[in-house]
C-alpha positions, 0 to 999 in steps of 0.5 A: 499499500505504502508503494502504491501510495508513492506512485499515485503521488508521482502520477499526479505530480507528473500529470500537473507538469507543463511543457516550458520552452527553453531558450538559449540566449547566446545572440547578441542584438545591439539596439540603438534607442531614440527617444522622440519627445515630440507631441503629435498636438502641441499646446500653445506655449505662448499661453502660460508662463513656463515653469518646471511643470510646464516645461515637463509637458511641453518638452518631456524629460530624457528618461534614463532606462528603458525595459525591452520586451520580447513576445512569442508572435503567436502565443503573445507570452513574454519570452525576455524582459531586460533593462537597458539605458534609454539610448539602447545597449546589448541584448542577449537573445535567443535565435527566433522570430519575436515582437519587440516592445520597448517602453521608458522607465522613471515615470512619476504617475503612470504604471505598467502592469500584465507585461507577461501577455502582449495583449494584456500589457497596459499603461495606467495611473493609480485612482487617487488618494481618499483625500481628493476622492472625498472631496469630490464625493462629498461635494457631489453628494450636496449637489442641489442641482440634480434636477438638470435633465441635460446633465448626464451625471453617470460619471460620478460613479467612475473611478477617479485617477491621477492624469498620466505623465509621459511613457515613451513606447514602440510596439511595432518592431519584429526581430527575426534570428534564424539558427544559421545567421552567420553574424555574431551580433546585429544591430537594430535602431528604434524610436520610442515616443509617448503614448499620452496625449496632452491638453491645455485648460483655462478658465477665463473671468475668474474674479476674486482669485485672491480668495481662493486657496485651492483649485481641484479639476476633474475631467470626465469621460477619459479612458482608464488605461491604454494597451500600449503593446497593441493599438487599443485603449481601454473600454472603461471610462475614468475621471482624471484629477488635475490641480489647476493654478491661478493667474490673478493678473489676468483672472483665470485658472489654467493648466496643462494634463496628460490623457490616454485619450477620451472614451470613444463613442459620441454618447460619451460626454466630457465635463469639466468639474471644478471645485474652488476652496476658499481660504475659509474651506468653503467649496464652490463647484462649477460644471462644464460641458467641454465635449465639443472641445474634445471632438472639434477636428479644428483644435489645432492646440488641445485648447480647452477654453471655459469663459465664464464670469465667476465671482468668488465671495470674499472669505471671512478667513484672514489667511492668505490664498493657496497657502493652507492644506485641505481641512476636513470636508464636513459640512461645507457649503456648496455653490452650483454654477451649471 
């Protein structure tokens, strides 16, 4: 009986084994990488005074390293993963036919996941902290304008995520290394380019900015993620969170933000949901439909502009604007302008 038990255990173990392809990584490929930091649509740089944040959106930031992935062309499974300097380097690869995918490392908000399969490799950002999520939800719950039938409030249930920053990708290269190839080292060049679109956002005609401490903007109707190793976007909606800056001299709010793209579909609406917080902690909410600006083919600079007559009332708080952290959002008074 003891021998029979050992035999059954051996058969169970043998039956659970799976065939794993083995490769000899004896081929050298020198990969020369070029980082193309240009944008397909360039925001109008004359609109804003430049600072470090905006320089990043306009000019990008040269990455230091990149990850090179080899995928099996039929199964889509990853064969190897190697990290090189952003300028390229030497890869050790097996003989065979492979799909080559390269993406830059060192992003602040953009993350990669599911890299083990080419069709599932995904770029995305995390959901915002509870501080900003609770701010949005609390103000929305206090919204007394839900009777407006022209507004689609379904976006209020979508996840709120950080705006993605630039990640540079190439996913259109194939590598063919036959076993009878005589060259000991091959040379290959590739260019990686950002998969993030950049938009400028302005709210004009804002009076009383000296009373404003913080401006939080939520851009709805965006895709949750991007399947960067193939030309496909996520079908899941998300709302982007961005912080806006104030220009008291020109009475405007402004910012730049990145997105993987607008959620496809004619029925998808894009709303700009702005929450102004004054020095006393009082919130003022303003919601605008910017769908037509997103869909406008003649919007040459991806510019979203709101022209409105917003008047921020004086706050009883005596401190300066933009100089305090957000307090607990209990008991806020919300003023709605649609």
